[in-house]
TIBA-583816 format. One record per residue (C-alpha): chain; residue in three letters; x, y, z. Coordinates in Angstrom, 2 decimals. Each point is the difference from the previous one (the first is absolute). Layout:
// TIBA-583816
{c=A	r=ALA	u=X	v=Y	w=Z} $
...
// end
This chain:
// TIBA-583816
{c=A	r=MET	u=131.96	v=105.60	w=114.93} $
{c=A	r=ASN	u=1.84	v=-0.78	w=-3.24} $
{c=A	r=THR	u=0.45	v=3.19	w=-2.01} $
{c=A	r=TYR	u=1.64	v=0.74	w=-3.33} $
{c=A	r=GLN	u=1.17	v=2.84	w=-2.20} $
{c=A	r=ILE	u=0.17	v=-0.31	w=-3.78} $
{c=A	r=HIS	u=2.44	v=2.07	w=-2.04} $
{c=A	r=TYR	u=0.52	v=-0.18	w=-3.75} $
{c=A	r=LEU	u=2.30	v=1.32	w=-2.69} $
{c=A	r=GLY	u=-0.41	v=0.01	w=-3.75} $
{c=A	r=CYS	u=-2.90	v=-0.41	w=-2.38} $
{c=A	r=LYS	u=-3.75	v=-0.27	w=0.54} $
{c=A	r=ALA	u=0.22	v=-3.80	w=-0.22} $
{c=A	r=SER	u=2.42	v=0.11	w=2.92} $
{c=A	r=GLN	u=-2.49	v=2.09	w=1.95} $
{c=A	r=ALA	u=-2.73	v=-2.50	w=-0.85} $
{c=A	r=ASP	u=2.22	v=-2.85	w=1.25} $
{c=A	r=ALA	u=0.58	v=1.84	w=3.28} $
{c=A	r=LEU	u=-3.75	v=0.48	w=0.48} $
{c=A	r=GLY	u=-0.50	v=-3.69	w=-0.75} $
{c=A	r=TYR	u=2.41	v=-0.93	w=2.80} $
{c=A	r=ALA	u=-1.94	v=2.35	w=2.28} $
{c=A	r=GLY	u=-3.18	v=-1.84	w=-0.90} $
{c=A	r=MET	u=1.58	v=-3.36	w=0.82} $
{c=A	r=LEU	u=1.16	v=1.24	w=3.41} $
{c=A	r=GLN	u=-3.40	v=1.53	w=0.76} $
{c=A	r=ARG	u=-1.75	v=-3.25	w=-0.83} $
{c=A	r=ALA	u=2.39	v=-1.69	w=2.47} $
{c=A	r=GLY	u=-1.11	v=2.36	w=2.77} $
{c=A	r=TRP	u=2.78	v=2.58	w=-0.20} $
{c=A	r=THR	u=-0.67	v=3.74	w=0.14} $
{c=A	r=GLU	u=1.78	v=2.92	w=-1.61} $
{c=A	r=ALA	u=2.12	v=1.91	w=2.51} $
{c=A	r=VAL	u=-1.11	v=3.54	w=0.70} $
{c=A	r=ALA	u=2.40	v=2.88	w=0.58} $
{c=A	r=GLU	u=2.29	v=-0.40	w=3.02} $
{c=A	r=SER	u=-1.25	v=-3.52	w=0.71} $
{c=A	r=GLN	u=2.18	v=-3.09	w=0.29} $
{c=A	r=VAL	u=0.64	v=-1.84	w=-3.28} $
{c=A	r=SER	u=0.42	v=-3.77	w=-0.12} $
{c=A	r=LEU	u=0.82	v=-0.29	w=-3.71} $
{c=A	r=LEU	u=1.44	v=2.42	w=-2.54} $
{c=A	r=LEU	u=-0.73	v=-1.25	w=-3.52} $
{c=A	r=VAL	u=1.90	v=1.81	w=-2.75} $
{c=A	r=GLN	u=-0.95	v=-0.60	w=-3.64} $
{c=A	r=THR	u=3.20	v=0.71	w=-1.92} $
{c=A	r=CYS	u=0.81	v=1.14	w=-3.55} $
{c=A	r=THR	u=3.06	v=-0.86	w=-2.08} $
{c=A	r=VAL	u=-0.64	v=1.75	w=-3.33} $
{c=A	r=THR	u=3.15	v=2.12	w=0.50} $
{c=A	r=MET	u=3.05	v=-0.02	w=2.27} $
{c=A	r=SER	u=-1.36	v=3.10	w=1.73} $
{c=A	r=ALA	u=-3.22	v=-1.91	w=0.79} $
{c=A	r=ASP	u=2.12	v=-2.64	w=1.73} $
{c=A	r=ALA	u=1.76	v=2.70	w=2.03} $
{c=A	r=GLN	u=-3.32	v=1.59	w=0.97} $
{c=A	r=GLY	u=-1.21	v=-3.37	w=1.24} $
{c=A	r=ARG	u=3.03	v=-0.52	w=2.24} $
{c=A	r=GLN	u=-0.26	v=3.55	w=1.36} $
{c=A	r=LEU	u=-3.69	v=-0.47	w=0.77} $
{c=A	r=VAL	u=0.65	v=-3.27	w=1.86} $
{c=A	r=ARG	u=2.68	v=1.57	w=2.20} $
{c=A	r=LYS	u=-2.19	v=3.02	w=0.76} $
{c=A	r=LEU	u=-3.01	v=-2.15	w=0.94} $
{c=A	r=LYS	u=2.09	v=-2.29	w=2.21} $
{c=A	r=ARG	u=1.41	v=3.01	w=1.88} $
{c=A	r=GLU	u=-3.54	v=1.23	w=0.62} $
{c=A	r=HIS	u=-1.34	v=-3.44	w=0.99} $
{c=A	r=PRO	u=2.91	v=-2.07	w=1.34} $
{c=A	r=GLU	u=-2.34	v=-2.58	w=1.52} $
{c=A	r=ALA	u=-1.74	v=-0.84	w=-3.30} $
{c=A	r=LYS	u=0.75	v=-2.90	w=-2.30} $
{c=A	r=VAL	u=0.88	v=1.08	w=-3.55} $
{c=A	r=MET	u=-1.22	v=-1.86	w=-3.06} $
{c=A	r=LEU	u=1.13	v=1.03	w=-3.50} $
{c=A	r=THR	u=-2.14	v=-0.96	w=-3.00} $
{c=A	r=GLY	u=-0.14	v=1.04	w=-3.63} $
{c=A	r=CYS	u=2.42	v=0.26	w=-2.91} $
{c=A	r=TYR	u=3.23	v=0.85	w=1.84} $
{c=A	r=ALA	u=-0.75	v=-2.85	w=2.42} $
{c=A	r=GLN	u=-0.30	v=-2.34	w=-2.97} $
{c=A	r=ARG	u=3.15	v=1.20	w=-1.76} $
{c=A	r=ALA	u=2.39	v=0.20	w=2.96} $
{c=A	r=GLU	u=-1.21	v=-2.29	w=2.80} $
{c=A	r=GLU	u=3.47	v=-0.72	w=1.40} $
{c=A	r=GLU	u=1.04	v=3.66	w=-0.07} $
{c=A	r=LEU	u=-3.09	v=1.09	w=1.92} $
{c=A	r=THR	u=0.08	v=-2.93	w=2.42} $
{c=A	r=ALA	u=3.48	v=1.18	w=1.02} $
{c=A	r=MET	u=-1.39	v=3.33	w=1.22} $
{c=A	r=PRO	u=-0.12	v=-0.07	w=3.83} $
{c=A	r=GLU	u=-3.33	v=1.85	w=-0.01} $
{c=A	r=VAL	u=-1.75	v=-2.67	w=-2.08} $
{c=A	r=ASP	u=-1.72	v=-3.12	w=1.37} $
{c=A	r=TYR	u=-1.74	v=-1.43	w=-3.07} $
{c=A	r=VAL	u=0.48	v=0.38	w=-3.77} $
{c=A	r=VAL	u=-2.84	v=-1.24	w=-2.20} $
{c=A	r=GLY	u=0.29	v=0.65	w=-3.74} $
{c=A	r=ASN	u=-2.88	v=0.15	w=-2.46} $
{c=A	r=LEU	u=0.60	v=-3.53	w=-1.26} $
{c=A	r=ASN	u=0.92	v=-1.65	w=3.29} $
{c=A	r=PRO	u=-2.06	v=-3.23	w=0.20} $
{c=A	r=ARG	u=0.16	v=0.16	w=3.82} $
{c=A	r=LYS	u=-1.69	v=3.41	w=0.15} $
{c=A	r=ASN	u=-3.11	v=-1.16	w=1.87} $
{c=A	r=GLU	u=2.02	v=-2.37	w=2.19} $
{c=A	r=ILE	u=2.29	v=2.81	w=1.17} $
{c=A	r=LEU	u=-2.91	v=2.37	w=0.59} $
{c=A	r=THR	u=-1.73	v=-2.74	w=2.00} $
{c=A	r=GLN	u=3.12	v=-0.32	w=2.15} $
{c=A	r=ILE	u=0.08	v=3.77	w=0.63} $
{c=A	r=ALA	u=-3.68	v=0.53	w=0.61} $
{c=A	r=ALA	u=-0.71	v=-3.23	w=1.87} $
{c=A	r=ALA	u=-3.00	v=-0.49	w=-2.28} $
{c=A	r=SER	u=-0.76	v=-2.11	w=-3.04} $
{c=A	r=PHE	u=-0.23	v=1.68	w=-3.39} $
{c=A	r=SER	u=-1.85	v=-1.52	w=-2.91} $
{c=A	r=GLU	u=-0.57	v=2.45	w=-2.80} $
{c=A	r=GLU	u=-2.12	v=-1.14	w=-2.96} $
{c=A	r=PHE	u=2.13	v=2.17	w=-2.28} $
{c=A	r=PRO	u=3.41	v=0.12	w=1.73} $
{c=A	r=ASP	u=1.52	v=2.48	w=-2.49} $
{c=A	r=PHE	u=-3.00	v=2.28	w=0.45} $
{c=A	r=PRO	u=-0.97	v=0.13	w=3.70} $
{c=A	r=LEU	u=-3.12	v=2.01	w=0.65} $
{c=A	r=PRO	u=0.80	v=3.41	w=1.53} $
{c=A	r=GLY	u=-1.33	v=0.57	w=3.49} $
{c=A	r=GLU	u=-1.88	v=2.92	w=1.49} $
{c=A	r=PHE	u=1.93	v=3.23	w=-0.28} $
{c=A	r=SER	u=-0.59	v=3.72	w=0.09} $
{c=A	r=ARG	u=0.94	v=0.77	w=-3.60} $
{c=A	r=THR	u=-2.77	v=1.40	w=-2.18} $
{c=A	r=ARG	u=1.35	v=-1.67	w=-3.13} $
{c=A	r=PRO	u=0.80	v=-3.72	w=0.42} $
{c=A	r=TYR	u=2.47	v=-1.82	w=-2.24} $
{c=A	r=ILE	u=-1.17	v=-3.23	w=-1.63} $
{c=A	r=LYS	u=2.88	v=-1.98	w=-1.48} $
{c=A	r=ILE	u=-1.33	v=-1.96	w=-2.98} $
{c=A	r=GLN	u=3.27	v=-1.22	w=-1.53} $
{c=A	r=ASP	u=3.58	v=-0.79	w=1.05} $
{c=A	r=GLY	u=3.22	v=-0.89	w=-1.79} $
{c=A	r=CYS	u=1.21	v=0.86	w=-3.50} $
{c=A	r=ASP	u=0.77	v=-2.02	w=-3.14} $
{c=A	r=ALA	u=1.89	v=2.83	w=-1.73} $
{c=A	r=ARG	u=3.77	v=0.09	w=0.09} $
{c=A	r=CYS	u=0.93	v=3.66	w=-0.24} $
{c=A	r=SER	u=3.79	v=0.15	w=0.01} $
{c=A	r=TYR	u=0.23	v=2.43	w=2.93} $
{c=A	r=CYS	u=-2.62	v=-1.51	w=2.31} $
{c=A	r=ILE	u=0.46	v=-2.38	w=2.94} $
{c=A	r=ILE	u=-3.73	v=-0.35	w=0.76} $
{c=A	r=PRO	u=-0.75	v=-3.25	w=-1.91} $
{c=A	r=ALA	u=2.75	v=-1.70	w=2.02} $
{c=A	r=VAL	u=-1.47	v=1.07	w=3.34} $
{c=A	r=ARG	u=-3.72	v=-0.19	w=-0.86} $
{c=A	r=GLY	u=-0.14	v=-3.11	w=-2.17} $
{c=A	r=LYS	u=-2.29	v=-0.75	w=-2.95} $
{c=A	r=SER	u=-3.19	v=1.92	w=-0.62} $
{c=A	r=ARG	u=-2.99	v=-1.32	w=1.95} $
{c=A	r=SER	u=-3.49	v=1.36	w=0.49} $
{c=A	r=LEU	u=-2.75	v=0.17	w=2.59} $
{c=A	r=PRO	u=-3.10	v=-1.67	w=-1.52} $
{c=A	r=VAL	u=-2.56	v=2.33	w=-1.54} $
{c=A	r=GLU	u=-2.81	v=-0.84	w=2.40} $
{c=A	r=GLU	u=2.30	v=0.46	w=3.00} $
{c=A	r=VAL	u=0.96	v=3.46	w=-1.26} $
{c=A	r=VAL	u=-3.70	v=0.79	w=-0.38} $
{c=A	r=ARG	u=-0.71	v=-1.31	w=3.51} $
{c=A	r=ARG	u=2.70	v=2.20	w=1.51} $
{c=A	r=VAL	u=-1.15	v=3.10	w=-1.86} $
{c=A	r=GLU	u=-3.56	v=-0.64	w=1.22} $
{c=A	r=LEU	u=1.28	v=-0.60	w=3.54} $
{c=A	r=PHE	u=1.72	v=3.38	w=0.12} $
{c=A	r=ARG	u=-2.96	v=1.66	w=-1.71} $
{c=A	r=ASP	u=-2.31	v=-1.38	w=2.68} $
{c=A	r=ARG	u=2.37	v=1.37	w=2.67} $
{c=A	r=SER	u=-0.60	v=3.46	w=-1.54} $
{c=A	r=TYR	u=3.36	v=0.42	w=-1.69} $
{c=A	r=ARG	u=-0.48	v=2.25	w=-3.01} $
{c=A	r=GLU	u=3.20	v=-0.58	w=-1.97} $
{c=A	r=MET	u=1.81	v=-3.29	w=-0.49} $
{c=A	r=ILE	u=3.48	v=-0.18	w=-1.53} $
{c=A	r=LEU	u=0.75	v=-3.07	w=-2.11} $
{c=A	r=THR	u=3.69	v=-0.78	w=0.02} $
{c=A	r=GLY	u=2.56	v=-2.58	w=-1.06} $
{c=A	r=ILE	u=3.57	v=-0.40	w=-1.19} $
{c=A	r=SER	u=-0.91	v=-0.42	w=-3.68} $
{c=A	r=MET	u=-3.70	v=0.65	w=0.17} $
{c=A	r=GLY	u=-0.62	v=-0.13	w=-3.73} $
{c=A	r=GLY	u=1.04	v=-3.66	w=0.12} $
{c=A	r=TYR	u=-3.02	v=-0.72	w=2.18} $
{c=A	r=GLY	u=-1.92	v=-3.18	w=-0.80} $
{c=A	r=LYS	u=2.42	v=-1.73	w=-2.37} $
{c=A	r=ASP	u=0.60	v=-2.76	w=2.59} $
{c=A	r=LEU	u=-3.65	v=-0.49	w=0.96} $
{c=A	r=VAL	u=-2.22	v=-2.86	w=-1.21} $
{c=A	r=PRO	u=-1.83	v=1.09	w=-2.06} $
{c=A	r=LYS	u=2.34	v=2.82	w=-1.02} $
{c=A	r=SER	u=-1.07	v=3.56	w=0.58} $
{c=A	r=SER	u=1.51	v=3.47	w=-0.42} $
{c=A	r=LEU	u=0.09	v=3.34	w=1.75} $
{c=A	r=GLY	u=-2.53	v=1.34	w=-2.51} $
{c=A	r=ARG	u=-2.44	v=-2.82	w=0.72} $
{c=A	r=LEU	u=0.39	v=0.53	w=3.74} $
{c=A	r=MET	u=-0.67	v=3.72	w=-0.47} $
{c=A	r=GLU	u=-3.14	v=-0.83	w=-2.00} $
{c=A	r=ARG	u=-1.22	v=-2.15	w=2.88} $
{c=A	r=LEU	u=0.73	v=2.67	w=2.62} $
{c=A	r=ALA	u=-1.67	v=2.70	w=-2.08} $
{c=A	r=MET	u=-3.29	v=-1.88	w=0.33} $
{c=A	r=LEU	u=-0.03	v=0.04	w=3.82} $
{c=A	r=SER	u=-2.45	v=2.23	w=1.82} $
{c=A	r=GLY	u=0.87	v=2.60	w=2.60} $
{c=A	r=ASP	u=1.48	v=3.46	w=0.43} $
{c=A	r=PHE	u=3.70	v=-0.76	w=-0.26} $
{c=A	r=ARG	u=2.87	v=0.47	w=-2.41} $
{c=A	r=ILE	u=3.01	v=-2.08	w=-1.02} $
{c=A	r=ARG	u=3.49	v=1.33	w=-0.59} $
{c=A	r=LEU	u=2.57	v=-2.02	w=-1.90} $
{c=A	r=SER	u=3.65	v=-0.03	w=0.96} $
{c=A	r=SER	u=2.77	v=-0.31	w=-2.59} $
{c=A	r=VAL	u=-0.75	v=-1.86	w=-3.25} $
{c=A	r=GLU	u=2.66	v=-0.88	w=-2.57} $
{c=A	r=PRO	u=-0.55	v=1.28	w=-3.57} $
{c=A	r=GLU	u=0.33	v=-3.41	w=-1.68} $
{c=A	r=GLU	u=-2.81	v=-1.32	w=2.21} $
{c=A	r=ILE	u=-2.65	v=2.53	w=-1.08} $
{c=A	r=ASP	u=-2.45	v=-1.32	w=-2.58} $
{c=A	r=ASP	u=-3.18	v=1.32	w=-1.65} $
{c=A	r=LEU	u=-2.28	v=-1.44	w=2.70} $
{c=A	r=PHE	u=2.03	v=1.75	w=2.71} $
{c=A	r=LEU	u=-0.19	v=3.33	w=-1.82} $
{c=A	r=ASP	u=-3.71	v=-0.31	w=-0.79} $
{c=A	r=THR	u=-0.89	v=-0.90	w=3.59} $
{c=A	r=PHE	u=2.30	v=2.56	w=1.61} $
{c=A	r=ASN	u=-1.25	v=2.79	w=-2.25} $
{c=A	r=GLY	u=-3.65	v=-1.08	w=0.00} $
{c=A	r=SER	u=-0.78	v=-0.59	w=3.69} $
{c=A	r=ASN	u=-0.10	v=2.62	w=2.75} $
{c=A	r=ARG	u=0.88	v=-2.78	w=2.45} $
{c=A	r=PHE	u=3.67	v=0.58	w=-0.78} $
{c=A	r=GLN	u=1.71	v=3.18	w=1.12} $
{c=A	r=PRO	u=1.50	v=2.16	w=-2.82} $
{c=A	r=HIS	u=3.58	v=-0.66	w=1.06} $
{c=A	r=LEU	u=2.50	v=-2.48	w=-1.39} $
{c=A	r=HIS	u=3.67	v=-0.72	w=0.59} $
{c=A	r=LEU	u=1.60	v=-1.24	w=-3.21} $
{c=A	r=PRO	u=3.78	v=-0.58	w=0.23} $
{c=A	r=LEU	u=1.96	v=1.25	w=-3.03} $
{c=A	r=GLN	u=3.65	v=-0.34	w=1.18} $
{c=A	r=SER	u=1.33	v=1.46	w=-3.28} $
{c=A	r=ALA	u=-1.30	v=1.47	w=-3.26} $
{c=A	r=SER	u=2.96	v=-1.44	w=-1.92} $
{c=A	r=ASP	u=-0.72	v=-3.30	w=-1.77} $
{c=A	r=ARG	u=3.68	v=-0.91	w=0.16} $
{c=A	r=VAL	u=0.02	v=0.41	w=3.78} $
{c=A	r=LEU	u=-3.32	v=-1.81	w=0.40} $
{c=A	r=ARG	u=1.42	v=-2.99	w=-1.88} $
{c=A	r=LYS	u=3.10	v=-0.01	w=2.19} $
{c=A	r=MET	u=-2.26	v=0.16	w=3.05} $
{c=A	r=ARG	u=-1.93	v=-3.01	w=-1.42} $
{c=A	r=ARG	u=-3.27	v=1.88	w=0.30} $
{c=A	r=GLN	u=-2.82	v=-1.71	w=-1.88} $
{c=A	r=TYR	u=-1.16	v=3.03	w=-2.00} $
{c=A	r=LEU	u=1.45	v=2.77	w=-2.14} $
{c=A	r=PHE	u=-0.67	v=3.71	w=0.29} $
{c=A	r=LYS	u=-2.64	v=0.14	w=-2.75} $
{c=A	r=ARG	u=-2.12	v=-2.53	w=1.88} $
{c=A	r=TYR	u=0.25	v=2.04	w=3.19} $
{c=A	r=ARG	u=-0.89	v=3.26	w=-1.75} $
{c=A	r=ASN	u=-3.03	v=-1.57	w=-1.69} $
{c=A	r=ILE	u=-1.37	v=-1.22	w=3.34} $
{c=A	r=VAL	u=0.42	v=3.48	w=1.50} $
{c=A	r=ASP	u=-1.74	v=1.60	w=-2.98} $
{c=A	r=ARG	u=-2.99	v=-2.36	w=0.35} $
{c=A	r=LEU	u=-0.26	v=0.68	w=3.73} $
{c=A	r=PHE	u=-0.07	v=3.76	w=-0.42} $
{c=A	r=LYS	u=-2.40	v=-0.11	w=-2.93} $
{c=A	r=SER	u=-2.62	v=-1.41	w=2.38} $
{c=A	r=ASN	u=1.02	v=1.92	w=3.12} $
{c=A	r=PRO	u=1.97	v=3.24	w=-0.51} $
{c=A	r=ASP	u=0.06	v=0.59	w=3.78} $
{c=A	r=LEU	u=1.71	v=-3.32	w=0.74} $
{c=A	r=ASN	u=2.84	v=0.14	w=2.52} $
{c=A	r=LEU	u=2.75	v=-2.02	w=-1.66} $
{c=A	r=GLY	u=3.15	v=-0.88	w=1.92} $
{c=A	r=THR	u=3.09	v=-1.86	w=-1.09} $
{c=A	r=ASP	u=3.41	v=-1.36	w=1.00} $
{c=A	r=ILE	u=3.21	v=1.07	w=-1.73} $
{c=A	r=LEU	u=3.29	v=-1.87	w=0.43} $
{c=A	r=VAL	u=2.76	v=2.45	w=-0.88} $
{c=A	r=GLY	u=3.68	v=-0.70	w=-0.67} $
{c=A	r=PHE	u=-0.50	v=-3.57	w=-1.23} $
{c=A	r=PRO	u=3.24	v=-1.41	w=-1.51} $
{c=A	r=ASP	u=-1.06	v=0.61	w=-3.64} $
{c=A	r=GLU	u=-1.55	v=3.43	w=0.62} $
{c=A	r=ASP	u=2.21	v=2.40	w=-1.95} $
{c=A	r=ASP	u=-0.81	v=3.71	w=-0.41} $
{c=A	r=ALA	u=-2.38	v=-0.60	w=-2.90} $
{c=A	r=ALA	u=-1.95	v=-2.70	w=1.86} $
{c=A	r=PHE	u=-0.36	v=2.20	w=3.06} $
{c=A	r=LEU	u=-1.27	v=2.89	w=-2.13} $
{c=A	r=GLU	u=-2.68	v=-2.27	w=-1.49} $
{c=A	r=THR	u=-1.29	v=-0.71	w=3.49} $
{c=A	r=TYR	u=0.36	v=3.57	w=1.23} $
{c=A	r=ARG	u=-1.87	v=1.46	w=-2.96} $
{c=A	r=TYR	u=-2.84	v=-2.49	w=0.35} $
{c=A	r=VAL	u=-0.41	v=0.85	w=3.69} $
{c=A	r=GLN	u=0.21	v=3.69	w=-0.87} $
{c=A	r=SER	u=-2.67	v=-0.15	w=-2.70} $
{c=A	r=GLY	u=-2.12	v=-2.85	w=1.32} $
{c=A	r=ALA	u=-3.01	v=-0.08	w=2.27} $
{c=A	r=PHE	u=1.55	v=-1.41	w=3.17} $
{c=A	r=ALA	u=-1.30	v=1.39	w=3.29} $
{c=A	r=TYR	u=2.94	v=-1.45	w=1.93} $
{c=A	r=CYS	u=3.17	v=-2.04	w=-0.58} $
{c=A	r=HIS	u=1.99	v=-2.17	w=2.36} $
{c=A	r=VAL	u=3.62	v=0.35	w=-1.12} $
{c=A	r=PHE	u=2.57	v=-2.61	w=1.04} $
{c=A	r=PRO	u=3.74	v=0.24	w=-0.72} $
{c=A	r=PHE	u=1.27	v=-3.35	w=-1.23} $
{c=A	r=SER	u=2.13	v=-1.96	w=2.45} $
{c=A	r=ALA	u=1.29	v=-3.44	w=-0.93} $
{c=A	r=ARG	u=-1.96	v=-2.59	w=1.98} $
{c=A	r=PRO	u=2.02	v=-3.15	w=0.79} $
{c=A	r=GLU	u=-1.47	v=-3.18	w=-1.48} $
{c=A	r=THR	u=-1.51	v=1.83	w=-3.00} $
{c=A	r=ALA	u=1.21	v=-0.03	w=-3.61} $
{c=A	r=ALA	u=0.46	v=3.78	w=-0.04} $
{c=A	r=ALA	u=2.56	v=-0.25	w=2.79} $
{c=A	r=GLY	u=2.47	v=-1.31	w=-2.58} $
{c=A	r=TYR	u=-0.68	v=2.61	w=-2.68} $
{c=A	r=SER	u=2.67	v=2.59	w=-0.81} $
{c=A	r=ARG	u=-1.21	v=3.57	w=0.50} $
{c=A	r=CYS	u=0.22	v=2.94	w=-2.37} $
{c=A	r=VAL	u=-1.09	v=2.52	w=2.65} $
{c=A	r=THR	u=1.71	v=0.95	w=3.26} $
{c=A	r=HIS	u=-1.65	v=-0.05	w=3.41} $
{c=A	r=GLN	u=0.33	v=3.78	w=0.13} $
{c=A	r=GLU	u=-1.76	v=0.39	w=-3.34} $
{c=A	r=THR	u=-2.68	v=-2.49	w=1.04} $
{c=A	r=HIS	u=-0.90	v=2.09	w=3.04} $
{c=A	r=HIS	u=0.09	v=3.18	w=-2.08} $
{c=A	r=ARG	u=-2.49	v=-1.52	w=-2.42} $
{c=A	r=ALA	u=-2.20	v=-1.14	w=2.89} $
{c=A	r=LYS	u=0.04	v=3.56	w=1.36} $
{c=A	r=LEU	u=-1.08	v=1.42	w=-3.38} $
{c=A	r=LEU	u=-2.83	v=-2.51	w=-0.33} $
{c=A	r=ARG	u=-1.22	v=0.56	w=3.57} $
{c=A	r=ARG	u=-0.05	v=3.75	w=-0.57} $
{c=A	r=GLU	u=-2.05	v=-0.50	w=-3.16} $
{c=A	r=ALA	u=-2.28	v=-2.47	w=1.79} $
{c=A	r=GLY	u=-0.64	v=2.58	w=2.73} $
{c=A	r=ARG	u=-0.95	v=2.56	w=-2.62} $
{c=A	r=LYS	u=-2.37	v=-2.46	w=-1.68} $
{c=A	r=ASN	u=-1.66	v=-0.84	w=3.32} $
{c=A	r=LEU	u=-0.55	v=3.68	w=0.84} $
{c=A	r=GLU	u=-1.35	v=0.60	w=-3.50} $
{c=A	r=TYR	u=-2.42	v=-2.93	w=0.35} $
{c=A	r=ARG	u=-1.39	v=1.12	w=3.36} $
{c=A	r=ARG	u=-0.41	v=3.61	w=-1.16} $
{c=A	r=ARG	u=-2.43	v=-1.21	w=-2.67} $
{c=A	r=PHE	u=-2.55	v=-0.69	w=2.72} $
{c=A	r=ILE	u=0.03	v=3.32	w=1.88} $
{c=A	r=GLU	u=-3.61	v=1.17	w=0.56} $
{c=A	r=LYS	u=-1.30	v=-3.33	w=-1.28} $
{c=A	r=GLU	u=-2.10	v=-2.43	w=2.02} $
{c=A	r=LEU	u=1.26	v=-3.56	w=0.37} $
{c=A	r=THR	u=-1.25	v=-3.01	w=1.94} $
{c=A	r=GLY	u=2.31	v=-0.84	w=2.87} $
{c=A	r=LEU	u=0.20	v=-2.54	w=2.80} $
{c=A	r=LEU	u=0.42	v=1.48	w=3.47} $
{c=A	r=LEU	u=2.96	v=-1.49	w=1.86} $
{c=A	r=PRO	u=-0.75	v=0.31	w=3.74} $
{c=A	r=GLY	u=2.75	v=1.22	w=2.26} $
{c=A	r=THR	u=1.98	v=1.58	w=-2.83} $
{c=A	r=GLY	u=-1.93	v=3.17	w=-0.81} $
{c=A	r=THR	u=0.09	v=-1.06	w=-3.65} $
{c=A	r=ALA	u=-2.04	v=-1.64	w=-2.70} $
{c=A	r=LEU	u=1.18	v=-2.05	w=-2.98} $
{c=A	r=THR	u=-1.67	v=0.73	w=-3.33} $
{c=A	r=GLY	u=-0.75	v=-2.71	w=-2.49} $
{c=A	r=ASN	u=2.80	v=1.28	w=-2.20} $
{c=A	r=TYR	u=2.49	v=-0.33	w=2.86} $
{c=A	r=ILE	u=0.38	v=3.54	w=1.26} $
{c=A	r=ARG	u=0.39	v=0.27	w=3.76} $
{c=A	r=VAL	u=-1.89	v=3.14	w=1.05} $
{c=A	r=HIS	u=0.55	v=1.72	w=3.35} $
{c=A	r=LEU	u=-3.32	v=1.17	w=1.45} $
{c=A	r=ALA	u=-0.89	v=2.89	w=2.25} $
{c=A	r=TYR	u=-1.44	v=-2.28	w=2.67} $
{c=A	r=GLU	u=0.04	v=-3.57	w=1.29} $
{c=A	r=ASN	u=-3.29	v=-1.51	w=1.17} $
{c=A	r=GLY	u=1.16	v=-3.59	w=0.50} $
{c=A	r=THR	u=-2.39	v=-1.51	w=-2.52} $
{c=A	r=THR	u=0.67	v=-1.87	w=-3.21} $
{c=A	r=GLY	u=-1.82	v=-0.43	w=-3.27} $
{c=A	r=PHE	u=-0.23	v=1.69	w=-3.38} $
{c=A	r=VAL	u=-0.49	v=3.77	w=-0.17} $
{c=A	r=SER	u=0.23	v=2.72	w=-2.61} $
{c=A	r=ILE	u=3.17	v=2.07	w=0.30} $
{c=A	r=ARG	u=0.97	v=3.28	w=-1.61} $
{c=A	r=ILE	u=3.73	v=0.57	w=-0.39} $
{c=A	r=ASN	u=0.90	v=3.63	w=0.71} $
{c=A	r=SER	u=3.81	v=0.12	w=0.14} $
{c=A	r=VAL	u=3.01	v=-2.01	w=-1.17} $
{c=A	r=ASP	u=3.72	v=0.37	w=0.66} $
{c=A	r=ASN	u=3.07	v=-2.18	w=-0.49} $
{c=A	r=ASP	u=-0.63	v=-2.06	w=3.12} $
{c=A	r=SER	u=-3.73	v=-0.05	w=0.64} $
{c=A	r=THR	u=-3.56	v=0.45	w=-1.24} $
{c=A	r=SER	u=-2.71	v=1.72	w=2.07} $
{c=A	r=GLY	u=-3.75	v=0.04	w=-0.34} $
{c=A	r=VAL	u=-3.39	v=-0.04	w=1.69} $
{c=A	r=VAL	u=-2.89	v=-2.42	w=0.26} $
{c=A	r=VAL	u=-2.96	v=1.44	w=-1.89} $
{c=A	r=ASN	u=-2.74	v=-2.32	w=1.21} $
// end
């Protein structure tokens, strides 16, 4: 029997891609390998957003090949697109198929000994899987040209899954009793600009808000410049969408934002945040911070640090800047040392940890709606708090949860109905 394992690194869009490959293999008659069983194909969805992501990908491939020496190894994703020759030279690797490789289906046909014909080749339908919260990729690629980012080069131009196909997939998972769907993409706020007729993320959200059924939708990262009034009105006005949003900031310094070639300035970002919290004070807002960028002097860093310190973030992902080859920022002269960059990252992460603890403490002794996650002993609240429960009954669905304790690393509670 042909069996496969899927492994992925990187963002939620990368995870969605990996699940799409799993769906293609399942439709060709392959089955997912169970523990200790023989594996015919190891498919690794790679990430290349940083040099360390590249290193993690190579380490993972070597580890998997040691565990399954008989398996064929296929690398897909962003690193596979950026460095095909480099990865092909690895003795553990049999196939390298980048995101934009026009022979993607041909190569997979060769491996799987089956014909693949996807209606939407950049958006293959995920297969059956045990996850409670399926990813639905609605958009790929990016038309922005941030000076530090390699992603447009390895993902291509922005392109969208048609509105009615998104609706069909949401209804499909709803009818399979999934209770939370995660919409994801590379630059999700750019959704619909390439469609005929044109659409937008806000219009898609309006359409999804009208669907029937007991399910919720969670949005992955959305860029600030892509949020308009329709998005805000629909997000704030419909209980279909979970009260959680990831809104990358990168820096609170306008000078640094310009050097990064971000498409907004700090005032625009702050106004969006203020409007979000005016409608939903319990919103879980997350962000990305890129620290140590070439133009980030002490004053610029303090602008960012003070905004994180005083702002309403529930969590922050902090990334020390590292010059990515093939990006404009790789040629910029730096006014901050590597040592200082990592010191600043440490300060921001410490502050982010304090903000996260502060946010979760607000809900002690309060009841929240959560989704039970079978096999984990936890539930995920709408506002993105993972709550450890006193028991595990193997079921899924929405329940009321009361949070009773919070510490630096975890949140505990009980089901109250």
